[in-house]
N, C-alpha and C positions, 0 to 999 in steps of 0.2 A: 324416416330408417324403422323408429319405434314400428308407426303405422304398417311398412314395410311387413313387415314382419307379424305383426298379428293378424294382416290382412291376410297376408299365406298359411299361416296356420292356424288360419279360421276357411281359409278356400281342403288344407290339408285335410280338416278337422270332416268336414264338407261329401269328400271326394278319400273314402280310404282308402281304397282297391289302390292310391295310388302308388304309399308307400311300399304296398305288399307286389307290387310288381313290379316297383324299382329296384326294390329286397331278393327279390324273385333271378332279375336277371344278377344283379352282382353275382347271386350265391351259383348259379349258373356259372357262368364267368370266365369267377372265380373252378367254380366245377375242372370245366377245360382248363382252364390252365394250368391246375394240378395232375390232372390226366395226362397232357401234354407230354409235362414234364419228367412224369414217369414214366414214358412210352419211352422218352428219348432218353435213357437216364436206362431205360431196360433195354434200347438197341443199340448205344453205346459199349454197351456191356459184351452183350454177342459181339459185336463187333470187334471189339477186341482180346475176346477168345479165340475166334478165329483168327486174328489176325496174322500174314505171316507177308514177307519180304525175299523178291527176287535180290538178286544181287547187281545187276542190273538197274530194278527199279528206285536200289541206292545210293548207287552212283549217276543217279539224272537230279540230286535230292540240292535244292541246295542246303546249305552247311547248318543253319537254323532248323532249314525238317530233319534233317537227321537228329539233333538231337532234341523235337518231337518224335522222331520215327523212333529212337530211344525211348524215350518216357514212352509212348506206348508199346516197344517189347516190354519192358516195364512191366506199365497196368496188364500188362495178358496174360503174365504170368505169376499175377493177384497179389502186387503193388498201388490198389486202387488213387492212393493217394503221391503214387509219382510224378516229380513240377518237374517243368524246365528252367533252365534258373542261367540261363547264362545269354550269354551281355557282357555287356564292359563297368568291367566291376566286376564277377561275378566272382576271383578269390579263384576261377583251377578247374568251378563245378561247374559244370552244364548241365547232369542230368539230378537230383537224391529225390532217394524213393527208401522207404519200408518198407520192408519184405514182413511176410510175415508171424517171421521165425521173432521181428522184432531188430534186430540188424539196418542198419542204416548204413547207406551206399551212396557213395557219394561220387559218381562218373566225369569226370574227357572226353568230347569225342572229339574227333581231331577228322575230319572226314576231305578222303582223297577222288577228284573227281576225274586220278585221271588210272584209278583203285590200284591195283599193285605198281604201274606204268610210274604211279606218283612220289615226292619226296618220301622218303621212310619218318617215322618220326623217332627223334633221338633223345636224347636223355635232357636237354630240354625245359622242352613238354613235363616231363616228368619231375624235374625237380621240384618246377611251379605249381605239382598236381599233390609230390610230396609233402611240399611245403603250407600245405591249406589244407589237403583231407584230412589228415585226423588234425589238427592241431584248432585249427578255426573252422573246423564245419564237422564233428566232434563223430567223423563219419567209421564204422564199422570196416565197409572193403569202401578197396579204396580202388579205382578201376578205368582206366584209360581205351576205347574204342576204335576204334576206326576199320579204313573200311583200307584200310593201303597193311601196310607192315612198317616192322620196328628196327631197328635195328639191332647190333648183334650187342654196342653197347648199354644202351636201352633194356634191353632183358636181360643183361645181369643184374643192370643197376636195379631196375621193379623185382628182382627178384631179391638179392636184399637186403630191403627195403618196404616187405613185403606188399606191393604197386600188384592187381591184376591186366597181366595183357591182353586185347579181345582185341583179335586181328582180322584181317578178311575171311579166312576158312572157319575162325572161331565162328567169325555175326552171321557168318549164311549158313551155318549149323543150326544156330540161334535161334535167327530172323524170319528160316521158310520152318523152321516144325515149332514144337511145342511143348518144349524141355529147359524147363526157368534155367537164367545163365547161373546160377549158383548152382547148380546139382551137374553144370561144363565146366564151372570154374572148379582148382582144387586147390585143400589149401585155406579154406575162406573159418573166417570163427567161427565160434558154438554159435549156439540162438540161443537169445537173449533169452527166451524165453518158447513157450511148447509151440506147434503149427496150431493151428484150428481144429484139424480135421484129426488130432490125435490126444 
């Protein structure tokens, strides 16, 4: 083994251009990789800035894709670290995002394939969200988003508990426009910190 190492070192000493070529190839490969990552990130930002959804697109989504669409809309609005956390054991949160003002958003998503014709979202879903949105997830803004509608009891309960509801009509406005959700909702908490633009 030792003689192989010595032999390899002697060969490299006799051919000093080989390590230089290998290091050059490695440097070029790393440079290409870094460039591609930067380009991908740049195009993702461009895509997110221009992201729009029409309601027929949203209605056709699977419920996981709906959660991803809500996450992407939050990213478009200036929450680059928005994540989808939905699934078993999500404790009522499908999407979490921190807005440019430092507020943590905890969002539960309820997709209805039939849209307005589907079953209305009722108070049981809001009970779960209300029980976890602030106590478990430490959310500042707790929201339930649906491409359908809410029962009257759900609307009254949400108002009494400072929960925010995004129904089909508000979702259509948010998804098709460029206005951040926090500008479409009323009575949200004050910013934790100033925006980077102020």
